[in-house]
DSSP file (Angstrom, degrees, kcal/mol; ACC not computed):
  #  RESIDUE AA STRUCTURE BP1 BP2  ACC     N-H-->O    O-->H-N    N-H-->O    O-->H-N    TCO  KAPPA ALPHA  PHI   PSI    X-CA   Y-CA   Z-CA
    1    1 A M              0   0    0      0, 0.0     0, 0.0     0, 0.0     0, 0.0   0.000 360.0 360.0 360.0 129.8  -39.0   -3.0    5.2
    2    2 A S        -     0   0    0      1,-0.1     3,-0.1     3,-0.0     0, 0.0  -0.531 360.0 -96.5 -86.0 154.4  -41.7   -2.4    2.6
    3    3 A P        -     0   0    0      0, 0.0    -1,-0.1     0, 0.0     2,-0.0  -0.255  50.3 -88.7 -64.9 156.6  -41.8   -4.3   -0.8
    4    4 A A        -     0   0    0      1,-0.1     0, 0.0     2,-0.1     0, 0.0  -0.350  42.3-119.7 -64.5 144.2  -40.3   -2.6   -3.8
    5    5 A T     >  -     0   0    0      1,-0.1     4,-2.4    -3,-0.1     5,-0.2  -0.431  26.2-107.9 -78.0 160.6  -42.6   -0.4   -5.8
    6    6 A P  H  > S+     0   0    0      0, 0.0     4,-2.5     0, 0.0     5,-0.2   0.864 122.6  53.6 -56.3 -35.5  -43.3   -1.2   -9.5
    7    7 A Q  H  > S+     0   0    0      2,-0.2     4,-1.6     1,-0.2     5,-0.1   0.899 108.6  48.5 -67.1 -39.1  -41.2    1.8  -10.4
    8    8 A E  H  4 S+     0   0    0      2,-0.2    -1,-0.2     1,-0.2     4,-0.2   0.905 112.5  48.1 -66.5 -40.6  -38.2    0.6   -8.3
    9    9 A V  H >< S+     0   0    0     -4,-2.4     3,-1.3     1,-0.2    -2,-0.2   0.920 111.2  50.3 -64.4 -43.2  -38.5   -2.9   -9.9
   10   10 A A  H 3< S+     0   0    0     -4,-2.5    -1,-0.2     1,-0.3    -2,-0.2   0.812 112.0  48.8 -64.7 -29.5  -38.7   -1.4  -13.4
   11   11 A G  T 3< S+     0   0    0     -4,-1.6     2,-0.4    -5,-0.2    -1,-0.3   0.331  97.6  86.9 -92.8   8.0  -35.6    0.7  -12.6
   12   12 A T    <   -     0   0    0     -3,-1.3     2,-0.4    -4,-0.2    -4,-0.0  -0.907  52.2-173.9-114.5 135.3  -33.5   -2.2  -11.2
   13   13 A L        -     0   0    0     -2,-0.4     2,-0.5     2,-0.0    -3,-0.0  -0.994   5.3-165.6-126.7 128.2  -31.4   -4.6  -13.2
   14   14 A V        -     0   0    0     -2,-0.4     2,-0.4     2,-0.0    -2,-0.0  -0.965  10.4-170.2-113.0 128.2  -29.7   -7.6  -11.7
   15   15 A L        -     0   0    0     -2,-0.5     2,-0.5     2,-0.0    -2,-0.0  -0.966   6.2-169.3-122.9 131.7  -27.0   -9.2  -13.8
   16   16 A S        +     0   0    0     -2,-0.4    -2,-0.0     2,-0.0     0, 0.0  -0.983   6.7 179.6-122.2 129.0  -25.3  -12.5  -13.2
   17   17 A L        -     0   0    0     -2,-0.5     2,-0.3     2,-0.0    -2,-0.0  -0.993  26.8-129.0-128.5 129.5  -22.2  -13.6  -15.1
   18   18 A P        -     0   0    0      0, 0.0     2,-0.5     0, 0.0    -2,-0.0  -0.617  26.4-155.0 -73.6 135.1  -20.3  -16.9  -14.6
   19   19 A L        +     0   0    0     -2,-0.3     3,-0.1     1,-0.1    -2,-0.0  -0.949  29.5 166.5-115.2 123.6  -16.6  -16.2  -14.2
   20   20 A S  S    S+     0   0    0     -2,-0.5     2,-0.3     1,-0.4    -1,-0.1   0.616  80.4  14.8-101.5 -19.7  -14.0  -18.7  -15.0
   21   21 A E        +     0   0    0      2,-0.0    -1,-0.4     0, 0.0     2,-0.3  -0.983  66.2 177.1-147.8 153.0  -11.2  -16.1  -14.9
   22   22 A A        -     0   0    0     -2,-0.3     2,-0.3    -3,-0.1    -3,-0.0  -0.981   7.2-164.2-151.3 158.3  -10.9  -12.5  -13.6
   23   23 A S        -     0   0    0     -2,-0.3     2,-0.3     2,-0.0    -2,-0.0  -0.971   2.3-165.9-142.3 159.1   -8.2   -9.9  -13.3
   24   24 A A        -     0   0    0     -2,-0.3     2,-0.6     2,-0.0    -2,-0.0  -0.996  20.5-129.4-144.7 146.8   -7.8   -6.7  -11.4
   25   25 A K        -     0   0    0     -2,-0.3     2,-0.4     2,-0.0    -2,-0.0  -0.875  30.6-175.5 -97.0 125.1   -5.5   -3.8  -11.5
   26   26 A V        +     0   0    0     -2,-0.6     2,-0.3     2,-0.0    -2,-0.0  -0.973   9.5 159.9-124.7 134.9   -3.9   -3.0   -8.2
   27   27 A R        -     0   0    0     -2,-0.4     2,-0.3     2,-0.1    -2,-0.0  -0.947  23.7-140.9-144.7 166.4   -1.7   -0.1   -7.3
   28   28 A T        +     0   0    0     -2,-0.3    -2,-0.0     2,-0.0     0, 0.0  -0.855  54.2  48.9-124.9 163.0   -0.5    1.8   -4.3
   29   29 A G  S    S-     0   0    0     -2,-0.3     3,-0.1     3,-0.0    -2,-0.1  -0.321  89.3 -36.8 101.1 175.9    0.1    5.5   -3.7
   30   30 A P  S    S-     0   0    0      0, 0.0    -2,-0.0     0, 0.0    16,-0.0  -0.142  78.4 -73.4 -69.7 167.0   -1.8    8.7   -4.3
   31   31 A P        -     0   0    0      0, 0.0     2,-0.4     0, 0.0    15,-0.1  -0.186  34.1-142.9 -57.3 153.6   -4.0    9.3   -7.4
   32   32 A N        +     0   0    0     -3,-0.1     2,-0.1     0, 0.0     3,-0.1  -0.669  36.7 169.6-119.0  73.0   -2.2   10.0  -10.6
   33   33 A D        -     0   0    0     -2,-0.4     2,-0.1     1,-0.1     5,-0.0  -0.343  42.5 -92.2 -84.4 163.1   -4.5   12.6  -12.1
   34   34 A D    >>  -     0   0    0      1,-0.1     3,-1.2    -2,-0.1     4,-0.8  -0.475  40.9-114.5 -65.9 146.5   -3.9   14.8  -15.2
   35   35 A E  G >4 S+     0   0    0      1,-0.3     3,-1.0     2,-0.2     4,-0.4   0.861 116.1  58.0 -53.4 -39.3   -2.4   18.1  -14.2
   36   36 A A  G >4 S+     0   0    0      1,-0.2     3,-1.1     2,-0.2    -1,-0.3   0.813  97.6  62.1 -63.2 -29.5   -5.5   20.0  -15.2
   37   37 A D  G X4 S+     0   0    0     -3,-1.2     3,-1.5     1,-0.2     5,-0.3   0.779  89.8  67.7 -68.0 -26.2   -7.6   17.9  -12.8
   38   38 A Y  G << S+     0   0    0     -3,-1.0    -1,-0.2    -4,-0.8    -2,-0.2   0.692  93.0  60.2 -68.6 -17.0   -5.6   19.3   -9.8
   39   39 A A  G <  S+     0   0    0     -3,-1.1    -1,-0.3    -4,-0.4    -2,-0.2   0.542  86.5  97.3 -84.5  -7.9   -7.2   22.7  -10.4
   40   40 A L  S <  S-     0   0    0     -3,-1.5     2,-1.8    -4,-0.2    -3,-0.0  -0.577  82.2-124.3 -83.2 144.6  -10.7   21.3   -9.9
   41   41 A P  S    S+     0   0    0      0, 0.0     2,-0.4     0, 0.0    -1,-0.1  -0.322  72.0 120.8 -83.3  56.4  -12.4   21.7   -6.5
   42   42 A V        -     0   0    0     -2,-1.8     2,-0.1    -5,-0.3    -2,-0.1  -0.971  66.8-115.3-124.0 132.8  -12.9   17.9   -6.3
   43   43 A W        +     0   0    0     -2,-0.4     2,-0.3     2,-0.0    -3,-0.0  -0.413  36.5 176.0 -67.0 139.1  -11.6   15.7   -3.5
   44   44 A A        +     0   0    0     -2,-0.1     2,-0.3    -6,-0.0    -2,-0.0  -0.988  23.8  93.6-139.3 147.1   -9.1   13.1   -4.5
   45   45 A G        -     0   0    0     -2,-0.3     2,-0.3     2,-0.0    -2,-0.0  -0.985  62.8 -63.3 165.6-156.7   -7.1   10.8   -2.4
   46   46 A E        -     0   0    0     -2,-0.3    -2,-0.0   -15,-0.1     0, 0.0  -0.916  17.7-153.8-125.7 149.2   -7.1    7.3   -0.9
   47   47 A I        -     0   0    0     -2,-0.3     2,-0.1     2,-0.0    -2,-0.0  -0.920  28.5-141.3-117.3 100.4   -9.3    5.4    1.5
   48   48 A P        -     0   0    0      0, 0.0     2,-0.3     0, 0.0    -2,-0.0  -0.415  21.2-170.6 -65.7 133.3   -7.0    2.8    3.1
   49   49 A L        -     0   0    0     -2,-0.1     2,-0.4     2,-0.0    -2,-0.0  -0.884   3.9-166.7-119.4 153.3   -8.7   -0.6    3.6
   50   50 A R        -     0   0    0     -2,-0.3     2,-0.7     2,-0.0     0, 0.0  -0.997  18.8-137.5-141.7 150.2   -7.4   -3.6    5.5
   51   51 A L        -     0   0    0     -2,-0.4    26,-0.2     2,-0.0    -2,-0.0  -0.923  27.5-177.4-105.8 114.5   -8.4   -7.2    5.7
   52   52 A T        -     0   0    0     -2,-0.7     2,-0.1    24,-0.1    24,-0.0  -0.954  24.2-125.5-118.5 125.2   -8.3   -8.3    9.3
   53   53 A P        -     0   0    0      0, 0.0     2,-0.1     0, 0.0    24,-0.0  -0.427  24.9-156.4 -68.4 141.5   -9.0  -11.9   10.4
   54   54 A L        -     0   0    0      1,-0.2     3,-0.1    -2,-0.1     0, 0.0  -0.379  43.5 -52.3-101.5-174.6  -11.7  -12.3   13.0
   55   55 A A        -     0   0    0     -2,-0.1    -1,-0.2     1,-0.1    18,-0.1  -0.350  67.9-102.3 -61.9 138.1  -12.2  -15.2   15.4
   56   56 A P        -     0   0    0      0, 0.0    -1,-0.1     0, 0.0    12,-0.0  -0.308  29.1-149.3 -61.7 143.8  -12.3  -18.6   13.7
   57   57 A I        -     0   0    0     -3,-0.1     2,-0.0    -2,-0.0    -3,-0.0  -0.969  16.4-134.0-116.7 115.7  -15.7  -20.2   13.3
   58   58 A P        -     0   0    0      0, 0.0    10,-0.0     0, 0.0     0, 0.0  -0.331  28.3 -97.3 -70.3 151.7  -15.8  -24.0   13.3
   59   59 A D    >   -     0   0    0      1,-0.1     3,-2.2     2,-0.1     0, 0.0  -0.477  29.1-130.7 -61.9 131.2  -17.7  -25.9   10.7
   60   60 A P  T 3  S+     0   0    0      0, 0.0    -1,-0.1     0, 0.0     0, 0.0   0.755 108.6  52.7 -58.8 -22.3  -21.0  -26.9   12.2
   61   61 A K  T 3  S+     0   0    0      2,-0.0     3,-0.1     3,-0.0    -2,-0.1   0.286  79.9 133.1 -96.5  10.6  -20.4  -30.5   11.1
   62   62 A L    <   -     0   0    0     -3,-2.2     3,-0.1     1,-0.1     2,-0.0  -0.350  66.7-102.9 -62.5 138.4  -17.0  -30.7   12.7
   63   63 A L    >   -     0   0    0      1,-0.1     3,-1.5     2,-0.1    -1,-0.1  -0.335  44.2 -98.2 -60.3 141.9  -16.4  -33.9   14.7
   64   64 A A  T 3  S+     0   0    0      1,-0.2    -1,-0.1    -3,-0.1     3,-0.1  -0.347 106.5  24.6 -60.4 139.0  -16.7  -33.4   18.4
   65   65 A G  T 3  S+     0   0    0      1,-0.3     2,-0.6    -3,-0.1    -1,-0.2   0.352  78.7 139.3  89.4  -6.1  -13.4  -33.0   20.2
   66   66 A V    <   -     0   0    0     -3,-1.5    -1,-0.3     1,-0.0     2,-0.1  -0.628  46.6-140.3 -75.3 119.6  -11.4  -31.7   17.2
   67   67 A E        -     0   0    0     -2,-0.6    -1,-0.0    -3,-0.1     3,-0.0  -0.438  17.6-103.7 -82.2 152.2   -9.2  -28.9   18.6
   68   68 A L        -     0   0    0     -2,-0.1    -1,-0.1     1,-0.1     5,-0.0  -0.637  44.8-118.8 -71.5 121.5   -8.5  -25.6   16.9
   69   69 A P    >>  -     0   0    0      0, 0.0     4,-2.4     0, 0.0     3,-0.8  -0.262  13.2-121.8 -64.1 150.1   -4.9  -25.9   15.5
   70   70 A T  H 3> S+     0   0    0      1,-0.2     4,-2.2     2,-0.2     5,-0.1   0.872 112.9  60.5 -57.5 -38.6   -2.3  -23.4   16.8
   71   71 A S  H 34 S+     0   0    0      1,-0.2    -1,-0.2     2,-0.2    -3,-0.0   0.825 109.3  42.5 -61.9 -30.6   -1.7  -22.2   13.3
   72   72 A V  H X4 S+     0   0    0     -3,-0.8     3,-1.2     2,-0.2    -1,-0.2   0.865 110.5  55.8 -81.5 -38.9   -5.3  -21.2   13.1
   73   73 A Q  H 3< S+     0   0    0     -4,-2.4    -2,-0.2     1,-0.3    -3,-0.2   0.869 119.0  33.0 -58.6 -37.1   -5.3  -19.7   16.6
   74   74 A H  T 3< S+     0   0    0     -4,-2.2    -1,-0.3    -5,-0.2    -2,-0.2   0.061  86.5 148.3-110.3  23.1   -2.4  -17.4   15.7
   75   75 A Y    <   +     0   0    0     -3,-1.2     2,-0.3    -5,-0.1    -3,-0.1  -0.330  16.4 171.3 -62.3 136.1   -3.2  -16.8   12.0
   76   76 A T    >   -     0   0    0      1,-0.1     3,-1.0   -24,-0.0   -24,-0.1  -0.978  40.3-128.3-138.3 152.2   -2.2  -13.5   10.5
   77   77 A R  T 3  S+     0   0    0     -2,-0.3    -1,-0.1     1,-0.2   -25,-0.0   0.748 111.1  52.4 -69.7 -22.6   -2.2  -12.3    6.9
   78   78 A N  T 3  S+     0   0    0     -3,-0.0    -1,-0.2     3,-0.0     2,-0.2   0.400  78.4 124.1 -94.8   2.8    1.4  -11.2    7.3
   79   79 A S    <   -     0   0    0     -3,-1.0     3,-0.1     1,-0.2    -4,-0.0  -0.454  46.3-161.5 -68.2 129.8    2.7  -14.5    8.6
   80   80 A S  S    S+     0   0    0     -2,-0.2     2,-0.4     1,-0.1    -1,-0.2   0.631  76.8  49.6 -85.6 -14.1    5.5  -15.9    6.5
   81   81 A R        -     0   0    0     -3,-0.0     2,-0.5     2,-0.0    -1,-0.1  -0.989  62.2-171.7-131.2 133.3    5.0  -19.4    7.8
   82   82 A Q              0   0    0     -2,-0.4   -10,-0.0     1,-0.1   -11,-0.0  -0.983 360.0 360.0-118.8 127.4    1.9  -21.4    8.2
   83   83 A S              0   0    0     -2,-0.5   -12,-0.1   -14,-0.0    -1,-0.1   0.442 360.0 360.0 -97.1 360.0    1.9  -24.7   10.0
């Protein structure tokens, strides 16, 4: 990878903000466009995303011999009970 050019650096802004609170609007279902927008030749729709747990990764500083708990082995986001 080559270093950024002076023009790329000049055209790039990185902004960092500390957040003590945040909010998000979440909804489900198809878009709710204005009726006039449906006459436009522009794609509208949803891209379904899902969060799927992968294999657990132990802490590198974990004491030797500490076993992976069953609750972690069988973790699912939809589980109503966590042991």
